[in-house]
C-alpha positions in Angstrom: 0.0 0.0 0.0 1.4 3.4 -1.0 1.9 6.3 1.4 -0.6 8.4 -0.7 -3.2 5.7 -0.4 -2.7 5.4 3.3 -3.3 9.2 3.7 -6.4 9.1 1.5 -7.7 6.4 3.8 -7.2 8.8 6.7 -4.7 6.6 8.6 -3.1 8.3 11.5 -1.1 7.3 14.5 -2.8 7.1 17.9 -1.5 9.3 20.6 -1.6 6.5 23.1 1.1 4.4 21.3 4.1 3.4 23.2 6.6 6.2 23.4 9.9 4.3 24.2 11.8 3.9 20.9 14.0 0.8 20.5 14.3 0.2 16.8 12.9 1.7 13.6 9.5 0.1 12.8 8.9 -1.3 9.4 7.5 1.4 7.1 4.4 0.9 5.0 6.2 2.6 2.1 9.7 3.7 1.4 10.6 7.2 2.5 12.8 9.4 0.3 16.2 10.2 1.9 17.3 12.9 2.2 13.6 13.9 2.3 12.8 16.4 5.0 13.3 20.1 4.0 15.8 19.2 1.3 16.2 16.4 -1.3 19.3 15.4 -3.2 17.9 17.2 -6.2 17.9 20.4 -4.1 21.6 19.9 -3.2 22.5 19.2 -6.8 20.8 22.5 -7.8 22.5 24.4 -5.0 25.9 23.0 -5.9 25.5 23.8 -9.6 24.3 27.3 -9.1 26.9 28.3 -6.4 29.8 27.0 -8.5 28.4 28.9 -11.5 28.2 32.1 -9.5 24.6 32.2 -10.5 22.3 34.7 -8.7 20.5 34.8 -6.4 21.9 31.5 -5.2 25.5 32.9 -4.9 24.2 35.7 -2.7 22.4 33.2 -0.5 25.6 31.1 -0.3 27.6 34.2 0.7 25.1 34.9 3.5 25.6 31.3 4.7 29.4 31.3 4.8 29.7 34.6 6.6 27.5 33.3 9.4 29.8 32.1 12.2 27.5 29.2 13.0 28.5 27.7 9.7 32.3 27.6 10.4 33.9 24.3 11.1 35.1 23.4 14.5 32.1 24.6 16.4 32.4 23.1 19.9 29.1 21.6 21.1 27.8 22.1 24.7 25.4 19.3 25.3 23.1 19.4 28.3 21.3 16.6 30.1 18.1 18.7 30.6 16.9 21.6 28.6 14.8 24.2 30.4 12.6 26.7 28.6 10.1 28.7 30.6 9.7 30.0 34.1 11.7 32.7 35.9 14.8 30.7 36.8 17.9 30.0 34.8 17.1 28.7 31.3 19.5 27.0 29.0 17.6 26.4 25.8 19.7 29.0 24.0 22.6 26.5 24.2 20.5 23.9 22.3 19.3 26.2 19.5 22.8 27.6 18.9 24.2 24.1 18.6 21.4 23.0 16.3 21.9 25.9 13.9 25.7 25.3 13.9 25.1 21.7 13.0 22.5 22.6 10.3 24.7 25.2 8.7 27.7 23.0 8.6 25.7 20.1 7.2 24.4 22.4 4.5 27.9 23.5 3.5 29.0 19.9 3.4 26.2 18.8 1.2 26.9 21.6 -1.3 30.8 21.4 -1.3 31.7 18.0 0.0 34.1 19.5 2.5 34.4 17.0 5.3 35.4 19.5 8.0 31.9 20.8 7.9 30.4 17.2 8.0 32.6 16.3 10.9 31.5 19.4 12.8 27.8 18.6 12.2 28.3 15.0 13.1 30.1 15.8 16.3 27.4 18.2 17.5 24.7 15.5 16.8 26.6 12.8 18.5 27.4 14.9 21.6 23.8 15.7 22.1 22.4 12.3 21.5 24.9 10.9 24.1 23.9 13.5 26.7 20.3 14.9 26.4 17.8 13.1 28.6 14.8 15.4 28.8 13.2 18.7 28.0 11.9 19.8 31.4 8.1 19.7 31.0 7.3 22.0 34.0 6.5 25.1 32.0 4.3 25.3 28.9 7.1 26.8 26.9 8.7 23.4 26.9 6.3 22.6 24.1 7.8 25.3 22.0 11.2 23.8 22.7 10.0 20.3 21.8 8.4 21.6 18.5 10.9 24.1 17.2 14.1 22.4 18.2 12.6 19.0 17.5 11.9 19.6 13.9 15.2 21.5 13.4 17.4 18.8 15.0 15.5 16.0 13.1 16.3 17.9 9.9 20.0 17.9 10.7 19.9 14.2 11.5 18.3 13.6 8.1 21.1 15.4 6.4 23.8 13.4 8.3 22.2 10.0 7.6 24.9 7.7 6.3 27.9 9.9 7.2 30.9 8.1 8.7 30.8 8.1 12.5 27.3 9.5 12.8 25.4 7.5 15.3 22.0 7.5 13.6 20.4 4.9 15.8 21.2 6.8 19.0 20.1 10.1 17.4 16.8 8.5 16.5 16.3 7.3 20.0 16.9 10.8 21.3 14.4 12.3 19.0 11.7 9.7 19.7 12.3 9.5 23.5 12.9 13.1 24.3 11.1 15.2 21.7 8.2 13.1 20.3 6.4 12.5 23.6 6.0 16.2 24.3 5.0 16.8 20.6 2.2 14.3 20.5 0.9 14.9 24.0 0.6 18.6 23.3 -1.6 18.1 20.2 -3.8 15.7 22.2 -4.1 17.7 25.5 -2.9 21.2 24.9 -1.6 21.2 28.5 -5.2 20.7 29.8 -6.6 23.8 28.1 -9.4 24.2 25.6 -8.5 23.4 22.0 -8.0 27.0 20.7 -6.2 28.3 23.8 -2.8 28.1 22.1 -1.8 30.1 19.1 -1.3 28.3 15.7 2.5 28.3 16.0 2.4 26.1 19.1 0.6 23.4 17.2 2.5 23.8 14.0 6.0 23.5 15.5 5.0 20.2 17.2 3.3 18.9 14.0 6.5 19.6 12.1 8.6 17.9 14.7 6.4 14.8 14.5 6.6 14.7 10.7 10.4 15.3 10.7 10.9 12.5 13.3 8.7 10.2 11.2 10.9 10.8 8.1 14.1 10.5 10.1 12.9 7.2 11.6 11.1 5.8 8.6 8.0 5.8 10.8 4.9 6.0 8.7 2.6 6.3 11.7 4.2 9.4 13.0 4.3 10.9 9.5 0.6 10.2 9.1 -0.1 11.7 12.6 1.2 15.1 11.5 -0.7 15.0 8.1 -3.9 13.9 9.7 -3.7 16.8 12.3 -3.1 19.3 9.5 -6.3 18.2 7.9 -8.5 17.4 10.9 -6.8 18.6 14.1 -9.0 20.4 16.7 -6.3 22.9 17.6 -5.1 26.0 15.8 -2.4 24.3 13.8 -4.8 22.6 11.5 -5.4 24.3 8.2 -8.9 25.5 8.8 -8.1 26.9 12.2 -4.7 28.4 11.3 -6.4 30.3 8.4 -9.9 30.9 9.7 -11.2 33.5 7.3 -11.1 33.9 3.5 -11.2 37.4 2.0 -12.0 37.1 -1.7 -10.1 34.8 -4.0 -6.6 35.8 -3.1 -6.3 36.7 0.6 -6.9 34.7 3.8 -6.5 35.8 7.3 -3.8 34.2 9.5 -4.9 33.1 13.0 -2.4 35.3 14.8 -2.9 38.5 12.7 -4.7 40.2 15.6 -1.9 39.2 18.0 1.2 40.6 16.2 3.0 40.4 12.9 6.2 38.7 14.2 4.2 35.6 15.1 2.2 35.8 11.9 5.5 35.7 10.0 6.7 32.8 12.1 3.5 31.0 11.2 4.2 31.3 7.5 7.6 29.8 8.1 6.3 26.9 10.1 3.4 26.0 7.8 5.7 26.3 4.8 8.2 23.9 6.5 5.5 21.4 7.1 4.2 21.6 3.5 7.7 21.4 2.0 8.6 18.3 4.0 5.3 16.6 3.0 5.9 17.6 -0.6 9.3 15.9 -0.6 7.6 12.7 0.5 4.9 12.9 -2.2 2.1 14.6 -0.3 0.7 17.9 -1.4 -0.4 19.9 1.7 0.4 23.2 -0.1 -2.6 22.6 -2.4 -5.1 21.7 0.3 -8.5 23.4 0.3 -7.8 25.2 -3.0 -4.3 26.3 -1.9 -5.7 28.1 1.2 -2.2 28.5 2.5 -1.2 30.5 -0.6 -3.9 33.1 0.2 -2.6 33.4 3.8 1.0 34.0 2.5 -0.4 36.8 0.3 -2.4 38.3 3.2 0.5 38.4 5.7 3.0 39.6 3.0 0.6 42.3 1.8 0.0 43.7 5.3 3.7 43.7 6.1 4.5 45.5 2.9 2.5 48.4 4.3 -0.9 47.8 2.5 -4.3 47.6 4.1 -6.0 44.2 4.3 -9.5 43.2 5.4 -9.9 41.8 8.8 -12.6 39.7 10.6 -12.9 39.8 14.4 -11.2 36.7 15.9 -12.3 35.0 19.1 -11.0 31.9 20.8 -12.3 29.4 23.4 -11.0 31.7 26.2 -12.9 34.6 24.7 -9.8 36.4 23.6 -11.5 38.9 21.3 -9.4 40.6 18.7 -11.3 43.2 16.7 -8.5 44.7 14.6 -5.4 43.5 13.0 -2.3 44.2 15.0 0.4 46.6 13.9 2.9 45.1 16.4 6.1 44.0 14.6 4.7 45.1 11.2 7.4 44.9 8.5 9.7 42.7 10.5 12.2 40.6 8.4 12.2 36.9 8.8 13.6 34.3 6.4 10.3 32.6 5.5 9.3 33.8 2.0 11.5 32.1 -0.6 10.2 28.6 0.1 6.5 29.4 -0.3 7.0 31.8 -3.2 9.0 29.3 -5.2 6.4 26.6 -4.6 3.4 28.5 -5.6 4.8 30.8 -8.2 7.4 28.6 -9.8 6.4 25.0 -9.2 2.7 25.7 -9.7 2.7 28.9 -11.8 0.3 30.7 -9.5 0.2 34.5 -8.9 2.1 35.6 -5.8 2.6 39.3 -6.2 2.8 40.3 -2.6 4.9 37.4 -1.6 7.2 38.1 -4.5 7.7 41.7 -3.4 8.4 40.4 0.1 11.1 38.1 -1.3 12.7 41.1 -2.9 12.7 43.0 0.4 14.2 40.1 2.4 16.6 38.5 -0.1 19.1 37.0 0.4 17.6 35.1 3.3 20.0 34.3 6.2 19.6 31.9 9.1 20.1 31.5 12.8 22.5 34.1 14.0 21.6 36.6 11.3 18.5 38.0 13.0 19.6 38.7 16.5 20.7 36.5 19.5 17.3 35.8 20.9 15.2 32.8 20.3 13.0 34.5 17.6 16.0 34.8 15.4 16.5 31.0 15.5 12.8 29.9 14.9 13.6 29.3 11.2 16.5 27.3 9.8 16.5 29.8 6.9 18.8 30.3 3.9 15.8 30.0 1.6 17.4 32.0 -1.2 20.1 29.4 -1.5 18.0 26.3 -0.7 14.6 27.0 -2.2 15.0 29.3 -5.2 13.8 27.5 -8.3 13.7 28.5 -12.0 10.4 28.7 -13.8 12.0 27.4 -17.0 15.2 28.2 -18.8 15.6 30.5 -21.8 18.4 32.4 -23.4 18.9 35.6 -25.4 21.4 36.0 -28.3 24.3 38.3 -27.6 24.9 41.5 -29.5 22.7 44.1 -31.2 19.1 43.1 -31.5 15.6 44.6 -31.4 12.9 43.2 -29.1 9.6 42.6 -30.9 6.3 42.2 -29.0 4.7 38.8 -29.5 1.1 40.0 -29.4 1.8 43.3 -31.3 4.5 42.2 -33.8 4.7 45.6 -35.5 5.8 47.1 -32.2 9.2 47.0 -30.5 10.8 48.0 -27.2 12.1 51.5 -27.5 13.4 54.3 -25.3 12.2 57.8 -25.7 13.0 60.7 -23.4 14.7 58.2 -21.1 11.5 56.1 -20.7 10.6 52.7 -22.1 7.8 52.3 -24.5 6.3 49.8 -27.0 6.5 51.6 -30.3 5.6 50.8 -33.9 8.7 50.6 -36.1 8.8 50.1 -39.8 11.2 50.5 -42.7 9.8 54.0 -43.1 10.6 55.0 -39.5 13.3 57.6 -38.9 16.9 56.6 -38.2 16.4 57.9 -34.6 13.4 55.7 -34.0 15.2 52.7 -35.4 18.3 53.4 -33.2 16.1 53.9 -30.1 14.6 50.4 -30.8 18.0 48.7 -31.0 19.8 47.4 -28.0 23.0 45.4 -27.4 22.3 42.4 -25.3 25.1 41.8 -22.8 25.6 39.6 -19.7 23.7 40.8 -16.7 25.3 43.5 -14.8 24.3 41.9 -11.5 24.1 38.2 -12.5 25.9 36.1 -15.1 22.8 34.0 -15.7 20.8 37.2 -16.6 21.0 39.9 -19.3 21.1 43.6 -19.5 20.0 45.8 -22.5 22.4 48.6 -23.5 21.3 51.4 -25.8 23.5 53.0 -28.4 24.4 55.8 -26.0 25.8 53.3 -23.5 22.9 53.6 -21.1 20.8 50.7 -19.9 17.1 49.8 -19.5 16.3 49.6 -15.8 13.3 49.7 -13.6 12.7 52.6 -11.2 9.5 52.6 -9.1 8.5 49.8 -11.5 8.6 52.0 -14.6 11.2 51.2 -17.2 13.8 53.9 -17.7 17.0 54.4 -19.6 19.8 55.5 -17.4 23.6 55.4 -17.1 25.3 52.8 -14.9 26.1 54.6 -11.7 28.2 51.7 -10.3 25.8 50.8 -7.5 24.6 47.3 -6.8 21.0 48.7 -6.8 21.4 50.0 -10.4 22.9 46.8 -11.7 20.2 44.7 -10.1 17.5 47.0 -11.5 19.1 46.6 -15.0 19.4 42.8 -15.0 16.7 40.5 -16.2 16.4 36.7 -16.2 15.0 35.2 -19.4 12.0 32.8 -19.0 10.2 31.0 -21.9 7.6 33.2 -23.6 4.3 32.3 -25.1 5.6 31.9 -28.7 8.5 29.8 -30.1 11.8 31.6 -29.6 10.3 34.3 -27.4 11.3 35.2 -23.8 9.8 36.9 -20.8 12.2 39.1 -18.8 11.9 38.6 -15.1 13.5 41.1 -12.7 16.5 39.7 -10.9 15.8 41.6 -7.7 12.0 41.5 -7.8 11.1 37.8 -8.5 7.7 37.4 -10.1 7.8 40.8 -11.7 8.3 40.9 -15.5 8.9 43.6 -18.1 5.5 44.1 -19.6 3.8 46.6 -21.9 0.7 48.4 -20.8 -0.9 51.1 -22.9 2.3 51.0 -24.9 4.4 51.9 -21.8 6.9 49.5 -20.3 6.5 48.6 -16.7 7.8 45.9 -14.3 4.5 44.2 -13.3 3.7 41.3 -10.9 2.7 38.1 -12.7 -1.1 37.6 -12.4 -1.3 34.1 -14.0 -3.4 35.3 -17.0 -2.8 34.6 -20.6 -3.0 38.3 -21.4 -0.1 39.0 -19.0 2.0 36.2 -20.5 1.4 37.6 -24.0 2.1 41.2 -23.0 5.4 40.2 -21.4 6.7 38.0 -24.2 9.2 39.4 -26.7 11.4 38.0 -29.5 15.0 39.1 -30.1 15.2 39.8 -33.8 17.6 41.5 -36.2 18.4 45.0 -35.2 16.8 48.0 -36.9 20.2 49.6 -37.1 
């Protein structure tokens, strides 16, 4: 019986199952390894892009290698008991720093093959699996520790599977005996409170930990337990409760929107992590309920970009009544956007205009240690620009002098006039000036070797500025070079391309009322046609 058939049948693990782990149970179907947040195909892509200096992957890589957690030789500091919560001495920061050092070194090893990084990650994992006995359950915050650090550590173990000297069996025992009991118990009892007492993030981190431990241990029951809760759980981590209200066809309210924006952003990261791990095992949670999660991503991104969004009063079982959306933490930066953007916009071809603009604001995403020393800066493993950026198809442009012909208005060509970009009719009868203005030299991208820039006869370049296309001289700044670099994607007609901004993913050069703009992809055929051009023989 396949895993997909098991899930369709609604199979799920019971919370009352024995918690003491002794050996990996037989799986109902083979798990993909590595298959939590990253697959081997992901690492092959990262390796190829980094070694080709391709952007934005190289920028993501540079962010990783400058983080001190990623440096080899990190000395672990394992503890027998981890305490999070209460007013006394707490030591959970030791755990999350070691986990992120292990993850970042494992990531560098998987991309480069450098064993010093693998040895560092292995030694951190082995030290903790030989020492850690419990997460002190006294305080409710222990369930945040079990969830967040559980899913993160399980992901590290998944990456280290098979490496020489890594004690996988002992690491699995630690995950199942120390983390899983708190994960599963929390989803069943919620510390003795009513079902909607806790925010969505509390459920979600424990759901992810259960799923990650299931993958690590080839344990179908645990994997199914997390998937079943996503669809049917009574708490706020299930899809319908985490995203309680739909607003039109493209926006959906996140459960913590009336609380603050920092936790709403955290929720996008957590649900995205859950969906990505399930996807890597052949299960599509991203698409559940007509891609409900996509609409929540757009909602949270739009509000944190500074726009107004609709809001419905939220009330929970404790009568916590929130009548307005919270401005607390609005505009905060967290590394949670690349993964969800590249699933919906690139894998699925769906419109993600607000999420794409948020990617542009945050890129390149960092990881633990890049967003401050406190626990919130370590809630997400991060480095999504490196790990999750995908291409929507490959295309090329010919080098040298060419004119760019509109696909849906073939008598019209890209032209600059008075330092602005237009779509203009050009014929044999046109003046020499018009023909020259409609001719560009296609050169390697100023900001990315995998992109292109368009240089006019006067040596200036087409760039976007406030999303309008301008002609301007290269001022030597990184901002200019990014604004003047476009990544070619396949167009609607044979031999045509669509030019995607390198620094605003999901925005394409498009004509509108014969003006050239950088517009967000809206998934319509008209948009695809308006943004498709052919490189043809130059007019001059």
